[in-house]
C-alpha positions as CSV (number, residue, x, y, z in Angstrom):
1,Q,-8.1,-12.6,-11.7
2,V,-7.9,-9.5,-9.7
3,Q,-7.0,-6.1,-11.2
4,L,-5.5,-3.4,-9.0
5,V,-5.1,0.3,-9.8
6,E,-3.3,2.6,-7.5
7,S,-3.8,6.4,-7.4
8,G,-3.0,9.3,-5.1
9,G,0.7,9.6,-5.6
10,G,2.5,12.9,-6.2
11,L,5.1,15.4,-5.3
12,V,4.9,16.8,-1.8
13,Q,7.2,18.5,0.7
14,A,8.5,16.8,3.8
15,G,5.9,16.9,6.6
16,D,3.0,16.8,4.2
17,S,0.4,14.0,3.9
18,L,-0.9,11.9,1.0
19,R,-3.5,9.2,0.8
20,L,-3.0,6.4,-1.7
21,S,-5.9,4.4,-3.0
22,C,-6.0,1.1,-4.6
23,A,-9.1,0.1,-6.4
24,A,-9.6,-3.7,-6.9
25,S,-11.8,-5.4,-9.4
26,G,-12.4,-8.9,-10.6
27,G,-12.4,-12.1,-8.6
28,T,-13.4,-12.0,-4.9
29,S,-11.0,-9.2,-4.1
30,S,-12.8,-8.3,-0.9
31,T,-11.6,-11.6,0.6
32,Y,-7.9,-11.0,0.1
33,T,-5.3,-9.6,2.4
34,M,-4.2,-6.4,0.8
35,G,-0.7,-5.1,1.1
36,W,1.4,-2.1,0.2
37,F,5.0,-2.2,-0.9
38,R,7.4,0.4,-2.1
39,Q,10.5,0.5,-4.1
40,A,13.0,3.4,-4.1
41,P,15.5,3.9,-6.9
42,G,18.3,1.4,-6.7
43,K,16.7,-0.5,-3.8
44,E,14.7,-3.6,-3.5
45,R,11.0,-3.6,-3.1
46,E,10.0,-3.5,0.6
47,F,6.9,-4.3,2.5
48,V,5.1,-1.3,4.0
49,A,1.7,-2.5,5.3
50,A,-0.9,-5.1,5.1
51,I,-4.6,-5.4,6.1
52,S,-6.7,-8.5,6.2
53,W,-10.0,-8.8,4.4
54,G,-12.0,-8.0,7.6
55,G,-9.6,-5.3,8.7
56,D,-8.9,-7.2,12.0
57,M,-5.3,-7.7,11.1
58,T,-3.1,-4.8,10.2
59,F,0.6,-4.6,10.1
60,I,2.9,-1.6,9.5
61,R,6.6,-1.7,9.1
62,N,8.5,-0.1,12.0
63,S,10.0,2.7,10.0
64,V,6.6,4.1,9.2
65,K,4.7,3.1,12.3
66,G,2.8,6.1,13.8
67,R,2.9,7.9,10.4
68,F,1.2,5.5,8.0
69,I,-2.2,3.9,8.4
70,S,-3.8,1.2,6.2
71,S,-7.5,0.8,5.9
72,R,-10.0,-0.7,3.5
73,D,-13.6,-0.2,2.4
74,N,-14.8,-3.6,1.0
75,A,-18.1,-2.0,-0.2
76,K,-16.0,0.1,-2.5
77,N,-13.3,-2.6,-3.1
78,T,-10.7,-0.1,-2.2
79,V,-7.8,0.0,0.2
80,Y,-6.1,3.1,1.4
81,L,-2.7,4.0,2.7
82,Q,-2.8,7.3,4.7
83,M,0.7,8.7,4.9
84,N,1.4,11.5,7.3
85,S,4.5,13.4,8.2
86,L,6.2,12.3,5.1
87,K,10.0,12.2,4.9
88,T,12.3,12.3,2.0
89,E,13.2,8.7,2.6
90,D,9.6,7.8,1.8
91,T,10.2,8.6,-1.8
92,A,9.4,5.5,-3.9
93,V,7.0,3.9,-6.2
94,Y,4.2,2.5,-4.1
95,Y,2.5,-0.7,-5.1
96,C,-0.6,-2.4,-3.8
97,A,-1.0,-6.1,-3.9
98,A,-3.5,-8.9,-3.1
99,S,-2.8,-12.1,-1.3
100,G,-4.8,-15.2,-0.5
101,S,-2.6,-15.7,2.6
102,Y,-4.0,-14.1,5.7
103,Y,-0.6,-13.2,7.2
104,A,1.1,-12.1,3.9
105,R,4.2,-10.1,4.7
106,V,6.6,-10.7,1.8
107,S,6.2,-10.1,-1.9
108,G,6.2,-13.8,-2.6
109,D,3.0,-14.1,-0.7
110,Y,1.1,-11.8,-3.1
111,D,-0.6,-13.0,-6.2
112,Y,-1.7,-9.8,-7.8
113,W,-0.1,-6.4,-8.2
114,G,-1.0,-2.9,-9.3
115,Q,1.2,-0.9,-11.6
116,G,2.4,1.4,-8.9
117,T,2.1,5.1,-8.1
118,Q,5.1,7.5,-7.6
119,V,5.5,9.3,-4.3
120,T,8.2,12.0,-4.2
121,V,8.9,13.9,-1.0
122,S,11.1,16.9,-1.3
123,S,13.0,18.5,1.5
C-alpha cells in the first residue's frame, strides 16, 4: 500500500510559478511510475505528466509542454511538478498517483492516489 501526499498548491497570478510536491510512503514507491493529473470544476480529470521510476521516461501533455516539468527524487520518495508561466486555465485540483505500469497515461493505469492540492491562477 502506497500513501501519497501532495503539497505546494496555492493562489497565484497568471505568469507565476509553483512547484508541487508529492511525498510517497509505504510499499516500494520508488519503483512506480508517478503521474500527475488535474481536475477543473465541471470537467473530467485529465492526465498532465508522468515520470518512470528511473526518470528515463517522462511525458507531458501538449497543453503544458514547455511550461511544466516533472521530476523525482527517489532518495526522498518525492516527485515534483514544476509549473511555470501559469495560465488561468491551469486552475484545478492537482493529484499525484502511482502506477505499476511503466507507460501509465490514463487514470485507470494508476493504483494509488493522493488527496489533491488546489492550484488557482488568477488573471
